[in-house]
All heavy atoms as TSV, in Angstrom:
chain	resi	resn	atom	element	x	y	z
A	1	MET	N	N	4.935	-2.381	11.776
A	1	MET	CA	C	5.876	-1.928	12.651
A	1	MET	C	C	6.780	-0.776	11.942
A	1	MET	O	O	7.478	-1.177	10.957
A	1	MET	CB	C	6.713	-2.997	13.188
A	1	MET	CG	C	8.007	-2.653	13.882
A	1	MET	SD	S	9.113	-3.973	14.487
A	1	MET	CE	C	8.914	-5.248	13.426
A	2	LEU	N	N	6.839	0.396	12.384
A	2	LEU	CA	C	7.567	1.369	11.731
A	2	LEU	C	C	8.792	1.702	12.631
A	2	LEU	O	O	9.708	2.431	12.173
A	2	LEU	CB	C	6.772	2.655	11.522
A	2	LEU	CG	C	5.678	2.375	10.545
A	2	LEU	CD1	C	4.803	3.721	10.394
A	2	LEU	CD2	C	6.110	2.025	9.173
A	3	THR	N	N	8.906	1.255	13.881
A	3	THR	CA	C	10.032	1.419	14.742
A	3	THR	C	C	10.283	0.168	15.439
A	3	THR	O	O	9.431	-0.754	15.632
A	3	THR	CB	C	9.786	2.490	15.821
A	3	THR	OG1	O	8.619	2.134	16.618
A	3	THR	CG2	C	9.552	3.901	15.175
A	4	GLU	N	N	11.544	-0.024	15.948
A	4	GLU	CA	C	12.009	-1.146	16.503
A	4	GLU	C	C	13.138	-0.844	17.561
A	4	GLU	O	O	14.046	-0.086	17.176
A	4	GLU	CB	C	12.481	-2.214	15.567
A	4	GLU	CG	C	13.094	-3.477	16.046
A	4	GLU	CD	C	13.658	-4.347	15.028
A	4	GLU	OE1	O	14.094	-3.902	13.955
A	4	GLU	OE2	O	13.589	-5.609	15.207
A	5	TRP	N	N	13.117	-1.394	18.714
A	5	TRP	CA	C	14.189	-1.162	19.664
A	5	TRP	C	C	15.317	-2.164	19.319
A	5	TRP	O	O	15.083	-3.364	19.135
A	5	TRP	CB	C	13.702	-1.366	21.123
A	5	TRP	CG	C	14.737	-1.100	22.065
A	5	TRP	CD1	C	15.520	-2.016	22.709
A	5	TRP	CD2	C	15.236	0.107	22.475
A	5	TRP	NE1	N	16.411	-1.471	23.532
A	5	TRP	CE2	C	16.274	-0.049	23.471
A	5	TRP	CE3	C	14.767	1.378	22.215
A	5	TRP	CZ2	C	16.950	0.952	24.083
A	5	TRP	CZ3	C	15.476	2.456	22.753
A	5	TRP	CH2	C	16.552	2.211	23.760
A	6	VAL	N	N	16.502	-1.626	19.176
A	6	VAL	CA	C	17.717	-2.415	18.819
A	6	VAL	C	C	18.664	-2.183	19.973
A	6	VAL	O	O	19.087	-1.069	20.311
A	6	VAL	CB	C	18.298	-1.864	17.507
A	6	VAL	CG1	C	19.620	-2.587	17.252
A	6	VAL	CG2	C	17.389	-2.054	16.419
A	7	ASN	N	N	19.138	-3.302	20.596
A	7	ASN	CA	C	20.110	-3.252	21.723
A	7	ASN	C	C	21.462	-3.132	21.094
A	7	ASN	O	O	21.841	-3.752	20.017
A	7	ASN	CB	C	20.001	-4.582	22.469
A	7	ASN	CG	C	18.711	-4.651	23.329
A	7	ASN	OD1	O	18.270	-3.642	23.930
A	7	ASN	ND2	N	18.057	-5.774	23.309
A	8	TYR	N	N	22.261	-2.432	21.743
A	8	TYR	CA	C	23.629	-2.266	21.364
A	8	TYR	C	C	24.402	-3.600	21.685
A	8	TYR	O	O	24.033	-4.199	22.587
A	8	TYR	CB	C	24.386	-1.082	22.102
A	8	TYR	CG	C	23.952	0.283	21.661
A	8	TYR	CD1	C	23.407	1.119	22.483
A	8	TYR	CD2	C	24.120	0.690	20.283
A	8	TYR	CE1	C	22.969	2.398	22.082
A	8	TYR	CE2	C	23.835	1.920	19.924
A	8	TYR	CZ	C	23.185	2.798	20.796
A	8	TYR	OH	O	22.779	4.098	20.370
A	9	THR	N	N	25.450	-3.871	20.911
A	9	THR	CA	C	26.266	-5.055	21.098
A	9	THR	C	C	27.159	-4.816	22.290
A	9	THR	O	O	27.370	-3.709	22.729
A	9	THR	CB	C	27.044	-5.499	19.938
A	9	THR	OG1	O	27.990	-4.404	19.721
A	9	THR	CG2	C	26.220	-5.692	18.642
A	10	ALA	N	N	27.670	-5.898	22.865
A	10	ALA	CA	C	28.686	-5.772	23.989
A	10	ALA	C	C	29.850	-5.001	23.624
A	10	ALA	O	O	30.366	-4.128	24.320
A	10	ALA	CB	C	29.070	-7.130	24.463
A	11	GLU	N	N	30.303	-5.115	22.378
A	11	GLU	CA	C	31.431	-4.382	21.749
A	11	GLU	C	C	31.150	-2.797	21.660
A	11	GLU	O	O	31.962	-2.027	22.072
A	11	GLU	CB	C	31.858	-4.861	20.401
A	11	GLU	CG	C	32.369	-6.277	20.394
A	11	GLU	CD	C	31.366	-7.331	20.417
A	11	GLU	OE1	O	30.265	-7.143	20.063
A	11	GLU	OE2	O	31.556	-8.444	20.857
A	12	GLU	N	N	29.906	-2.572	21.255
A	12	GLU	CA	C	29.453	-1.059	21.132
A	12	GLU	C	C	29.381	-0.488	22.513
A	12	GLU	O	O	29.768	0.643	22.748
A	12	GLU	CB	C	28.210	-1.023	20.437
A	12	GLU	CG	C	28.186	-1.294	18.925
A	12	GLU	CD	C	26.828	-1.338	18.334
A	12	GLU	OE1	O	25.872	-1.947	18.931
A	12	GLU	OE2	O	26.647	-0.827	17.201
A	13	LYS	N	N	28.879	-1.233	23.438
A	13	LYS	CA	C	28.770	-0.764	24.761
A	13	LYS	C	C	30.058	-0.493	25.444
A	13	LYS	O	O	30.290	0.448	26.195
A	13	LYS	CB	C	27.944	-1.712	25.692
A	13	LYS	CG	C	26.491	-1.764	25.341
A	13	LYS	CD	C	25.702	-2.765	26.201
A	13	LYS	CE	C	24.340	-2.840	25.830
A	13	LYS	NZ	N	23.628	-3.899	26.609
A	14	GLN	N	N	31.038	-1.431	25.248
A	14	GLN	CA	C	32.375	-1.304	25.741
A	14	GLN	C	C	33.128	-0.141	25.138
A	14	GLN	O	O	33.820	0.599	25.846
A	14	GLN	CB	C	33.173	-2.620	25.473
A	14	GLN	CG	C	34.474	-2.650	26.261
A	14	GLN	CD	C	35.114	-3.967	26.024
A	14	GLN	OE1	O	34.901	-4.697	25.068
A	14	GLN	NE2	N	36.084	-4.428	26.913
A	15	ALA	N	N	32.904	0.107	23.939
A	15	ALA	CA	C	33.592	1.238	23.266
A	15	ALA	C	C	33.027	2.621	23.616
A	15	ALA	O	O	33.716	3.611	23.505
A	15	ALA	CB	C	33.588	1.067	21.776
A	16	ASP	N	N	31.832	2.702	24.052
A	16	ASP	CA	C	31.142	3.967	24.285
A	16	ASP	C	C	30.267	3.866	25.593
A	16	ASP	O	O	29.314	3.136	25.615
A	16	ASP	CB	C	30.232	4.246	23.139
A	16	ASP	CG	C	29.624	5.753	23.218
A	16	ASP	OD1	O	29.566	6.285	24.325
A	16	ASP	OD2	O	29.226	6.209	22.207
A	17	LYS	N	N	30.692	4.544	26.639
A	17	LYS	CA	C	30.008	4.572	27.882
A	17	LYS	C	C	28.521	5.001	27.843
A	17	LYS	O	O	27.624	4.437	28.479
A	17	LYS	CB	C	30.702	5.379	28.974
A	17	LYS	CG	C	31.948	4.769	29.451
A	17	LYS	CD	C	31.714	3.448	30.258
A	17	LYS	CE	C	32.999	2.887	30.732
A	17	LYS	NZ	N	32.811	1.503	31.272
A	18	ALA	N	N	28.215	5.885	26.965
A	18	ALA	CA	C	26.870	6.435	26.796
A	18	ALA	C	C	26.013	5.295	26.226
A	18	ALA	O	O	24.870	5.193	26.680
A	18	ALA	CB	C	26.846	7.605	25.771
A	19	LYS	N	N	26.498	4.545	25.270
A	19	LYS	CA	C	25.679	3.403	24.818
A	19	LYS	C	C	25.472	2.369	25.871
A	19	LYS	O	O	24.531	1.672	25.885
A	19	LYS	CB	C	26.486	2.789	23.594
A	19	LYS	CG	C	26.431	3.627	22.346
A	19	LYS	CD	C	27.124	3.045	21.122
A	19	LYS	CE	C	26.993	3.962	19.955
A	19	LYS	NZ	N	27.658	3.569	18.807
A	20	GLU	N	N	26.457	2.170	26.782
A	20	GLU	CA	C	26.248	1.260	27.829
A	20	GLU	C	C	25.181	1.681	28.752
A	20	GLU	O	O	24.351	0.840	29.152
A	20	GLU	CB	C	27.569	1.143	28.615
A	20	GLU	CG	C	27.564	0.120	29.736
A	20	GLU	CD	C	28.856	-0.039	30.556
A	20	GLU	OE1	O	29.801	0.660	30.169
A	20	GLU	OE2	O	28.818	-0.839	31.480
A	21	LEU	N	N	25.024	3.009	28.937
A	21	LEU	CA	C	23.984	3.492	29.906
A	21	LEU	C	C	22.614	3.465	29.178
A	21	LEU	O	O	21.587	3.138	29.794
A	21	LEU	CB	C	24.309	4.932	30.235
A	21	LEU	CG	C	25.443	5.211	31.186
A	21	LEU	CD1	C	25.819	6.692	31.316
A	21	LEU	CD2	C	25.140	4.661	32.541
A	22	ILE	N	N	22.671	3.738	27.844
A	22	ILE	CA	C	21.246	3.782	27.166
A	22	ILE	C	C	20.858	2.361	26.807
A	22	ILE	O	O	19.748	2.074	26.930
A	22	ILE	CB	C	21.505	4.592	25.782
A	22	ILE	CG1	C	21.874	6.066	26.192
A	22	ILE	CG2	C	20.356	4.484	24.977
A	22	ILE	CD1	C	22.335	6.871	24.958
A	23	GLY	N	N	21.713	1.581	26.383
A	23	GLY	CA	C	21.455	0.128	26.145
A	23	GLY	C	C	20.987	-0.196	24.776
A	23	GLY	O	O	21.142	-1.303	24.254
A	24	GLY	N	N	20.500	0.838	24.003
A	24	GLY	CA	C	20.040	0.614	22.636
A	24	GLY	C	C	19.411	1.877	22.064
A	24	GLY	O	O	19.623	2.959	22.584
A	25	TYR	N	N	18.792	1.700	20.899
A	25	TYR	CA	C	18.201	2.852	20.252
A	25	TYR	C	C	16.915	2.521	19.516
A	25	TYR	O	O	16.686	1.274	19.176
A	25	TYR	CB	C	19.217	3.554	19.204
A	25	TYR	CG	C	19.659	2.634	18.175
A	25	TYR	CD1	C	18.987	2.701	16.865
A	25	TYR	CD2	C	20.583	1.672	18.242
A	25	TYR	CE1	C	19.379	1.880	15.775
A	25	TYR	CE2	C	20.958	0.829	17.290
A	25	TYR	CZ	C	20.417	0.955	16.017
A	25	TYR	OH	O	20.748	0.091	14.947
A	26	LEU	N	N	16.193	3.457	19.108
A	26	LEU	CA	C	14.884	3.187	18.411
A	26	LEU	C	C	15.177	3.376	16.895
A	26	LEU	O	O	15.521	4.462	16.489
A	26	LEU	CB	C	13.832	4.192	18.886
A	26	LEU	CG	C	12.388	3.955	18.467
A	26	LEU	CD1	C	11.979	2.539	18.933
A	26	LEU	CD2	C	11.549	5.027	18.978
A	27	LYS	N	N	15.168	2.284	16.146
A	27	LYS	CA	C	15.359	2.337	14.736
A	27	LYS	C	C	14.075	2.590	14.037
A	27	LYS	O	O	13.087	1.913	14.279
A	27	LYS	CB	C	16.012	0.956	14.258
A	27	LYS	CG	C	16.367	0.936	12.826
A	27	LYS	CD	C	17.028	-0.333	12.431
A	27	LYS	CE	C	17.422	-0.274	10.974
A	27	LYS	NZ	N	18.190	-1.388	10.571
A	28	ARG	N	N	14.177	3.476	13.091
A	28	ARG	CA	C	12.974	3.862	12.320
A	28	ARG	C	C	13.018	3.277	10.874
A	28	ARG	O	O	14.152	3.289	10.336
A	28	ARG	CB	C	12.841	5.385	12.243
A	28	ARG	CG	C	12.639	6.016	13.532
A	28	ARG	CD	C	12.446	7.553	13.353
A	28	ARG	NE	N	12.397	8.147	14.632
A	28	ARG	CZ	C	11.999	9.392	14.786
A	28	ARG	NH1	N	11.688	10.187	13.747
A	28	ARG	NH2	N	11.906	9.896	16.031
A	29	TYR	N	N	11.921	2.862	10.382
A	29	TYR	CA	C	11.808	2.298	9.102
A	29	TYR	C	C	10.819	3.127	8.273
A	29	TYR	O	O	9.778	3.515	8.899
A	29	TYR	CB	C	11.265	0.889	9.075
A	29	TYR	CG	C	12.127	-0.122	9.776
A	29	TYR	CD1	C	11.906	-0.456	11.122
A	29	TYR	CD2	C	13.163	-0.778	9.166
A	29	TYR	CE1	C	12.718	-1.402	11.820
A	29	TYR	CE2	C	13.924	-1.624	9.800
A	29	TYR	CZ	C	13.743	-1.987	11.118
A	29	TYR	OH	O	14.516	-2.896	11.692
A	30	ASP	N	N	11.123	3.409	7.085
A	30	ASP	CA	C	10.037	3.939	6.260
A	30	ASP	C	C	9.030	2.842	5.896
A	30	ASP	O	O	9.219	1.661	6.184
A	30	ASP	CB	C	10.595	4.617	4.969
A	30	ASP	CG	C	11.108	3.660	3.918
A	30	ASP	OD1	O	10.720	2.522	3.794
A	30	ASP	OD2	O	12.049	4.106	3.133
A	31	PHE	N	N	7.895	3.240	5.324
A	31	PHE	CA	C	6.803	2.235	5.126
A	31	PHE	C	C	7.217	1.021	4.340
A	31	PHE	O	O	6.967	-0.079	4.763
A	31	PHE	CB	C	5.682	3.000	4.503
A	31	PHE	CG	C	4.420	2.038	4.327
A	31	PHE	CD1	C	3.587	1.688	5.379
A	31	PHE	CD2	C	4.180	1.380	3.079
A	31	PHE	CE1	C	2.576	0.929	5.311
A	31	PHE	CE2	C	3.087	0.596	3.035
A	31	PHE	CZ	C	2.316	0.323	4.052
A	32	GLN	N	N	7.918	1.235	3.211
A	32	GLN	CA	C	8.256	-0.002	2.434
A	32	GLN	C	C	9.230	-0.867	3.178
A	32	GLN	O	O	9.337	-2.087	2.993
A	32	GLN	CB	C	8.667	0.368	1.066
A	32	GLN	CG	C	7.392	0.798	0.266
A	32	GLN	CD	C	7.745	0.993	-1.221
A	32	GLN	OE1	O	8.836	1.026	-1.639
A	32	GLN	NE2	N	6.645	0.878	-1.972
A	33	GLU	N	N	10.179	-0.268	3.928
A	33	GLU	CA	C	11.222	-1.047	4.635
A	33	GLU	C	C	10.452	-1.831	5.745
A	33	GLU	O	O	10.805	-3.030	5.934
A	33	GLU	CB	C	12.158	-0.128	5.386
A	33	GLU	CG	C	13.262	0.574	4.517
A	33	GLU	CD	C	14.083	1.441	5.249
A	33	GLU	OE1	O	13.532	2.268	6.147
A	33	GLU	OE2	O	15.316	1.522	4.954
A	34	ALA	N	N	9.517	-1.256	6.374
A	34	ALA	CA	C	8.721	-1.933	7.362
A	34	ALA	C	C	8.014	-3.056	6.767
A	34	ALA	O	O	7.876	-4.165	7.334
A	34	ALA	CB	C	7.797	-0.978	8.101
A	35	CYS	N	N	7.411	-2.959	5.604
A	35	CYS	CA	C	6.651	-3.956	4.874
A	35	CYS	C	C	7.598	-5.110	4.507
A	35	CYS	O	O	7.237	-6.255	4.701
A	35	CYS	CB	C	5.974	-3.288	3.641
A	35	CYS	SG	S	4.613	-2.346	3.891
A	36	ALA	N	N	8.817	-4.772	4.117
A	36	ALA	CA	C	9.714	-5.842	3.624
A	36	ALA	C	C	10.142	-6.601	4.864
A	36	ALA	O	O	10.288	-7.815	4.816
A	36	ALA	CB	C	10.915	-5.140	3.040
A	37	LYS	N	N	10.327	-5.876	5.955
A	37	LYS	CA	C	10.762	-6.659	7.187
A	37	LYS	C	C	9.568	-7.491	7.729
A	37	LYS	O	O	9.912	-8.685	8.140
A	37	LYS	CB	C	11.135	-5.640	8.258
A	37	LYS	CG	C	11.579	-6.217	9.651
A	37	LYS	CD	C	12.055	-5.080	10.505
A	37	LYS	CE	C	12.428	-5.574	11.911
A	37	LYS	NZ	N	13.139	-6.778	12.070
A	38	TRP	N	N	8.358	-7.022	7.683
A	38	TRP	CA	C	7.212	-7.808	8.080
A	38	TRP	C	C	7.019	-9.065	7.217
A	38	TRP	O	O	6.891	-10.153	7.688
A	38	TRP	CB	C	5.956	-6.864	7.985
A	38	TRP	CG	C	4.681	-7.568	7.908
A	38	TRP	CD1	C	4.027	-8.050	8.961
A	38	TRP	CD2	C	3.835	-7.812	6.768
A	38	TRP	NE1	N	2.796	-8.642	8.598
A	38	TRP	CE2	C	2.645	-8.432	7.144
A	38	TRP	CE3	C	3.896	-7.386	5.364
A	38	TRP	CZ2	C	1.611	-8.800	6.296
A	38	TRP	CZ3	C	2.860	-7.854	4.583
A	38	TRP	CH2	C	1.817	-8.494	4.966
A	39	TRP	N	N	7.272	-8.873	5.900
A	39	TRP	CA	C	7.080	-10.006	4.991
A	39	TRP	C	C	8.162	-11.039	5.229
A	39	TRP	O	O	7.959	-12.232	5.195
A	39	TRP	CB	C	7.017	-9.455	3.551
A	39	TRP	CG	C	6.640	-10.590	2.547
A	39	TRP	CD1	C	7.386	-11.267	1.674
A	39	TRP	CD2	C	5.305	-11.090	2.291
A	39	TRP	NE1	N	6.770	-12.118	0.971
A	39	TRP	CE2	C	5.419	-11.974	1.300
A	39	TRP	CE3	C	4.085	-10.811	2.873
A	39	TRP	CZ2	C	4.297	-12.698	0.870
A	39	TRP	CZ3	C	2.897	-11.498	2.392
A	39	TRP	CH2	C	3.029	-12.398	1.350
A	40	ALA	N	N	9.365	-10.623	5.386
A	40	ALA	CA	C	10.538	-11.501	5.587
A	40	ALA	C	C	10.462	-12.302	6.828
A	40	ALA	O	O	10.888	-13.435	6.819
A	40	ALA	CB	C	11.835	-10.665	5.565
A	41	GLU	N	N	9.908	-11.746	7.848
A	41	GLU	CA	C	9.709	-12.390	9.177
A	41	GLU	C	C	8.480	-13.251	9.182
A	41	GLU	O	O	8.340	-14.059	10.142
A	41	GLU	CB	C	9.755	-11.413	10.300
A	41	GLU	CG	C	11.083	-10.716	10.471
A	41	GLU	CD	C	11.111	-9.621	11.539
A	41	GLU	OE1	O	10.065	-9.338	12.150
A	41	GLU	OE2	O	12.181	-9.044	11.722
A	42	MET	N	N	7.690	-13.177	8.235
A	42	MET	CA	C	6.314	-13.908	8.274
A	42	MET	C	C	6.653	-15.369	7.760
A	42	MET	O	O	7.408	-15.667	6.919
A	42	MET	CB	C	5.341	-13.263	7.253
A	42	MET	CG	C	4.019	-13.904	7.302
A	42	MET	SD	S	2.882	-13.122	6.127
A	42	MET	CE	C	2.716	-11.494	6.893
A	43	SER	N	N	5.887	-16.337	8.351
A	43	SER	CA	C	6.065	-17.714	7.980
A	43	SER	C	C	5.402	-17.954	6.654
A	43	SER	O	O	4.547	-17.167	6.152
A	43	SER	CB	C	5.320	-18.628	9.103
A	43	SER	OG	O	3.940	-18.431	8.945
A	44	ASN	N	N	5.823	-18.915	5.875
A	44	ASN	CA	C	5.258	-19.310	4.563
A	44	ASN	C	C	3.842	-19.540	4.675
A	44	ASN	O	O	3.029	-19.145	3.722
A	44	ASN	CB	C	6.035	-20.481	3.960
A	44	ASN	CG	C	7.420	-20.158	3.507
A	44	ASN	OD1	O	7.637	-18.970	3.113
A	44	ASN	ND2	N	8.293	-21.122	3.505
A	45	GLU	N	N	3.307	-20.140	5.808
A	45	GLU	CA	C	1.893	-20.480	5.905
A	45	GLU	C	C	1.106	-19.092	5.990
A	45	GLU	O	O	0.135	-18.956	5.283
A	45	GLU	CB	C	1.734	-21.184	7.274
A	45	GLU	CG	C	0.267	-21.481	7.583
A	45	GLU	CD	C	0.089	-22.281	8.893
A	45	GLU	OE1	O	1.083	-22.583	9.531
A	45	GLU	OE2	O	-1.067	-22.529	9.231
A	46	ASN	N	N	1.667	-18.101	6.731
A	46	ASN	CA	C	0.938	-16.878	6.830
A	46	ASN	C	C	1.073	-16.101	5.506
A	46	ASN	O	O	0.054	-15.318	5.180
A	46	ASN	CB	C	1.476	-16.043	7.952
A	46	ASN	CG	C	1.068	-16.602	9.333
A	46	ASN	OD1	O	0.011	-17.360	9.497
A	46	ASN	ND2	N	1.682	-16.231	10.415
A	47	ARG	N	N	2.050	-16.210	4.776
A	47	ARG	CA	C	2.187	-15.565	3.449
A	47	ARG	C	C	1.016	-16.075	2.541
A	47	ARG	O	O	0.387	-15.412	1.833
A	47	ARG	CB	C	3.528	-15.720	2.819
A	47	ARG	CG	C	4.573	-15.074	3.494
A	47	ARG	CD	C	5.967	-15.383	2.782
A	47	ARG	NE	N	7.027	-14.724	3.554
A	47	ARG	CZ	C	8.337	-14.822	3.159
A	47	ARG	NH1	N	8.573	-15.461	2.067
A	47	ARG	NH2	N	9.270	-14.256	3.870
A	48	GLU	N	N	0.924	-17.351	2.609
A	48	GLU	CA	C	-0.157	-18.020	1.814
A	48	GLU	C	C	-1.540	-17.545	2.213
A	48	GLU	O	O	-2.433	-17.263	1.347
A	48	GLU	CB	C	-0.093	-19.535	1.892
A	48	GLU	CG	C	1.095	-20.109	1.072
A	48	GLU	CD	C	1.126	-19.705	-0.348
A	48	GLU	OE1	O	0.102	-19.757	-1.024
A	48	GLU	OE2	O	2.184	-19.283	-0.810
A	49	ILE	N	N	-1.793	-17.297	3.464
A	49	ILE	CA	C	-3.103	-16.809	3.997
A	49	ILE	C	C	-3.307	-15.436	3.437
A	49	ILE	O	O	-4.438	-15.127	2.956
A	49	ILE	CB	C	-3.084	-16.780	5.519
A	49	ILE	CG1	C	-3.095	-18.298	6.091
A	49	ILE	CG2	C	-4.269	-15.975	6.031
A	49	ILE	CD1	C	-2.916	-18.394	7.513
A	50	VAL	N	N	-2.283	-14.536	3.398
A	50	VAL	CA	C	-2.386	-13.274	2.842
A	50	VAL	C	C	-2.744	-13.364	1.367
A	50	VAL	O	O	-3.662	-12.699	0.932
A	50	VAL	CB	C	-1.071	-12.444	3.087
A	50	VAL	CG1	C	-1.263	-11.093	2.282
A	50	VAL	CG2	C	-0.862	-12.122	4.541
A	51	LYS	N	N	-2.080	-14.153	0.671
A	51	LYS	CA	C	-2.309	-14.321	-0.808
A	51	LYS	C	C	-3.661	-14.863	-1.066
A	51	LYS	O	O	-4.251	-14.606	-2.221
A	51	LYS	CB	C	-1.270	-15.124	-1.459
A	51	LYS	CG	C	0.150	-14.411	-1.439
A	51	LYS	CD	C	1.144	-15.064	-2.284
A	51	LYS	CE	C	1.906	-16.164	-1.553
A	51	LYS	NZ	N	2.970	-16.781	-2.358
A	52	GLN	N	N	-4.296	-15.613	-0.189
A	52	GLN	CA	C	-5.555	-16.172	-0.380
A	52	GLN	C	C	-6.752	-15.390	0.041
A	52	GLN	O	O	-7.911	-15.780	-0.085
A	52	GLN	CB	C	-5.603	-17.629	0.253
A	52	GLN	CG	C	-4.647	-18.648	-0.260
A	52	GLN	CD	C	-4.747	-18.888	-1.725
A	52	GLN	OE1	O	-5.859	-19.012	-2.323
A	52	GLN	NE2	N	-3.566	-18.965	-2.375
A	53	MET	N	N	-6.423	-14.260	0.592
A	53	MET	CA	C	-7.532	-13.308	1.002
A	53	MET	C	C	-8.489	-12.986	-0.234
A	53	MET	O	O	-7.880	-12.839	-1.238
A	53	MET	CB	C	-6.953	-12.053	1.655
A	53	MET	CG	C	-6.234	-12.231	2.810
A	53	MET	SD	S	-5.493	-10.644	3.433
A	53	MET	CE	C	-5.984	-10.647	5.109
A	54	PRO	N	N	-9.754	-12.802	0.109
A	54	PRO	CA	C	-10.594	-12.439	-0.997
A	54	PRO	C	C	-10.141	-11.122	-1.696
A	54	PRO	O	O	-9.752	-10.156	-0.932
A	54	PRO	CB	C	-11.979	-12.277	-0.319
A	54	PRO	CG	C	-11.877	-13.055	0.862
A	54	PRO	CD	C	-10.425	-13.025	1.330
A	55	ASN	N	N	-10.213	-11.126	-2.955
A	55	ASN	CA	C	-9.846	-9.883	-3.759
A	55	ASN	C	C	-8.397	-9.508	-3.627
A	55	ASN	O	O	-8.013	-8.411	-3.954
A	55	ASN	CB	C	-10.709	-8.675	-3.362
A	55	ASN	CG	C	-12.238	-8.935	-3.580
A	55	ASN	OD1	O	-12.563	-9.523	-4.618
A	55	ASN	ND2	N	-13.063	-8.599	-2.631
A	56	PHE	N	N	-7.576	-10.404	-3.178
A	56	PHE	CA	C	-6.092	-10.057	-3.185
A	56	PHE	C	C	-5.663	-9.828	-4.612
A	56	PHE	O	O	-5.891	-10.553	-5.502
A	56	PHE	CB	C	-5.293	-11.245	-2.556
A	56	PHE	CG	C	-3.808	-10.982	-2.555
A	56	PHE	CD1	C	-3.246	-10.133	-1.527
A	56	PHE	CD2	C	-3.050	-11.576	-3.527
A	56	PHE	CE1	C	-1.929	-9.999	-1.501
A	56	PHE	CE2	C	-1.631	-11.255	-3.431
A	56	PHE	CZ	C	-1.079	-10.492	-2.533
A	57	ASP	N	N	-4.880	-8.769	-4.735
A	57	ASP	CA	C	-4.344	-8.421	-6.104
A	57	ASP	C	C	-2.893	-8.222	-5.891
A	57	ASP	O	O	-2.424	-7.257	-5.256
A	57	ASP	CB	C	-4.999	-7.101	-6.547
A	57	ASP	CG	C	-4.597	-6.750	-7.975
A	57	ASP	OD1	O	-3.402	-6.679	-8.207
A	57	ASP	OD2	O	-5.496	-6.494	-8.766
A	58	ALA	N	N	-2.042	-9.145	-6.546
A	58	ALA	CA	C	-0.544	-9.068	-6.416
A	58	ALA	C	C	-0.069	-7.754	-6.915
A	58	ALA	O	O	0.902	-7.261	-6.347
A	58	ALA	CB	C	0.032	-10.242	-7.091
A	59	ASP	N	N	-0.606	-7.209	-7.990
A	59	ASP	CA	C	-0.154	-5.935	-8.482
A	59	ASP	C	C	-0.277	-4.769	-7.555
A	59	ASP	O	O	0.559	-3.907	-7.259
A	59	ASP	CB	C	-0.781	-5.650	-9.885
A	59	ASP	CG	C	-0.250	-6.566	-10.876
A	59	ASP	OD1	O	0.864	-7.038	-10.829
A	59	ASP	OD2	O	-1.088	-6.799	-11.806
A	60	LYS	N	N	-1.499	-4.717	-6.911
A	60	LYS	CA	C	-1.817	-3.664	-5.975
A	60	LYS	C	C	-0.972	-3.863	-4.702
A	60	LYS	O	O	-0.488	-2.869	-4.087
A	60	LYS	CB	C	-3.349	-3.684	-5.612
A	60	LYS	CG	C	-4.165	-3.190	-6.692
A	60	LYS	CD	C	-5.565	-3.084	-6.263
A	60	LYS	CE	C	-6.464	-2.687	-7.491
A	60	LYS	NZ	N	-7.919	-2.786	-7.142
A	61	PHE	N	N	-0.840	-5.044	-4.338
A	61	PHE	CA	C	0.022	-5.355	-3.181
A	61	PHE	C	C	1.459	-4.875	-3.383
A	61	PHE	O	O	2.063	-4.315	-2.427
A	61	PHE	CB	C	0.090	-6.898	-2.865
A	61	PHE	CG	C	0.816	-7.368	-1.614
A	61	PHE	CD1	C	0.146	-7.135	-0.401
A	61	PHE	CD2	C	2.046	-7.857	-1.633
A	61	PHE	CE1	C	0.845	-7.586	0.799
A	61	PHE	CE2	C	2.653	-8.354	-0.550
A	61	PHE	CZ	C	2.031	-8.092	0.698
A	62	PHE	N	N	2.045	-5.123	-4.584
A	62	PHE	CA	C	3.347	-4.669	-4.937
A	62	PHE	C	C	3.426	-3.063	-4.867
A	62	PHE	O	O	4.336	-2.450	-4.360
A	62	PHE	CB	C	3.785	-5.099	-6.150
A	62	PHE	CG	C	5.086	-4.538	-6.726
A	62	PHE	CD1	C	6.249	-4.839	-6.062
A	62	PHE	CD2	C	5.061	-3.671	-7.663
A	62	PHE	CE1	C	7.459	-4.192	-6.572
A	62	PHE	CE2	C	6.284	-2.990	-8.145
A	62	PHE	CZ	C	7.451	-3.360	-7.554
A	63	GLU	N	N	2.284	-2.466	-5.542
A	63	GLU	CA	C	2.247	-1.026	-5.575
A	63	GLU	C	C	2.331	-0.308	-4.113
A	63	GLU	O	O	2.887	0.627	-3.937
A	63	GLU	CB	C	1.040	-0.609	-6.278
A	63	GLU	CG	C	0.892	0.884	-6.546
A	63	GLU	CD	C	-0.387	1.266	-7.269
A	63	GLU	OE1	O	-0.910	0.459	-8.067
A	63	GLU	OE2	O	-0.935	2.283	-7.046
A	64	ILE	N	N	1.643	-0.980	-3.239
A	64	ILE	CA	C	1.503	-0.450	-1.825
A	64	ILE	C	C	2.748	-0.821	-1.077
A	64	ILE	O	O	3.309	0.118	-0.411
A	64	ILE	CB	C	0.232	-0.985	-1.204
A	64	ILE	CG1	C	-1.048	-0.411	-1.835
A	64	ILE	CG2	C	0.240	-0.640	0.296
A	64	ILE	CD1	C	-2.243	-1.148	-1.536
A	65	THR	N	N	3.162	-2.040	-1.048
A	65	THR	CA	C	4.236	-2.487	-0.202
A	65	THR	C	C	5.638	-2.571	-0.760
A	65	THR	O	O	6.610	-2.620	-0.102
A	65	THR	CB	C	3.920	-3.871	0.305
A	65	THR	OG1	O	3.941	-4.864	-0.736
A	65	THR	CG2	C	2.587	-3.932	1.107
A	66	GLY	N	N	5.705	-2.659	-2.116
A	66	GLY	CA	C	6.992	-2.846	-2.789
A	66	GLY	C	C	7.461	-4.312	-2.761
A	66	GLY	O	O	8.595	-4.663	-3.119
A	67	ILE	N	N	6.571	-5.227	-2.437
A	67	ILE	CA	C	6.797	-6.638	-2.349
A	67	ILE	C	C	6.155	-7.402	-3.498
A	67	ILE	O	O	4.957	-7.330	-3.722
A	67	ILE	CB	C	6.366	-7.127	-1.003
A	67	ILE	CG1	C	6.964	-6.553	0.189
A	67	ILE	CG2	C	6.486	-8.713	-0.983
A	67	ILE	CD1	C	6.422	-6.827	1.492
A	68	ARG	N	N	6.947	-8.097	-4.221
A	68	ARG	CA	C	6.427	-8.966	-5.360
A	68	ARG	C	C	6.115	-10.303	-4.779
A	68	ARG	O	O	6.930	-10.908	-4.203
A	68	ARG	CB	C	7.506	-9.150	-6.433
A	68	ARG	CG	C	7.600	-7.912	-7.334
A	68	ARG	CD	C	7.104	-8.204	-8.714
A	68	ARG	NE	N	7.323	-7.084	-9.502
A	68	ARG	CZ	C	6.429	-6.313	-10.053
A	68	ARG	NH1	N	5.087	-6.591	-9.817
A	68	ARG	NH2	N	6.630	-5.281	-10.782
A	69	VAL	N	N	4.805	-10.794	-5.015
A	69	VAL	CA	C	4.501	-12.161	-4.579
A	69	VAL	C	C	4.044	-13.019	-5.850
A	69	VAL	O	O	3.772	-12.469	-6.879
A	69	VAL	CB	C	3.349	-12.123	-3.644
A	69	VAL	CG1	C	3.798	-11.538	-2.297
A	69	VAL	CG2	C	2.174	-11.475	-4.102
């Protein structure tokens, strides 16, 4: 996921009528931010599945995603 819809809070909507009309915004992540968010939201069980994949290499995984496992 490289983008995510984020809803404005009630306070933000109250302070700005435009935000009330729009309701939220599209937040963009760079690749490594998206990888970090994906990994953080993943269950421990699914993390283990990723690490047990054939030919999984922790160093290459870090080089690509920026995530140390």
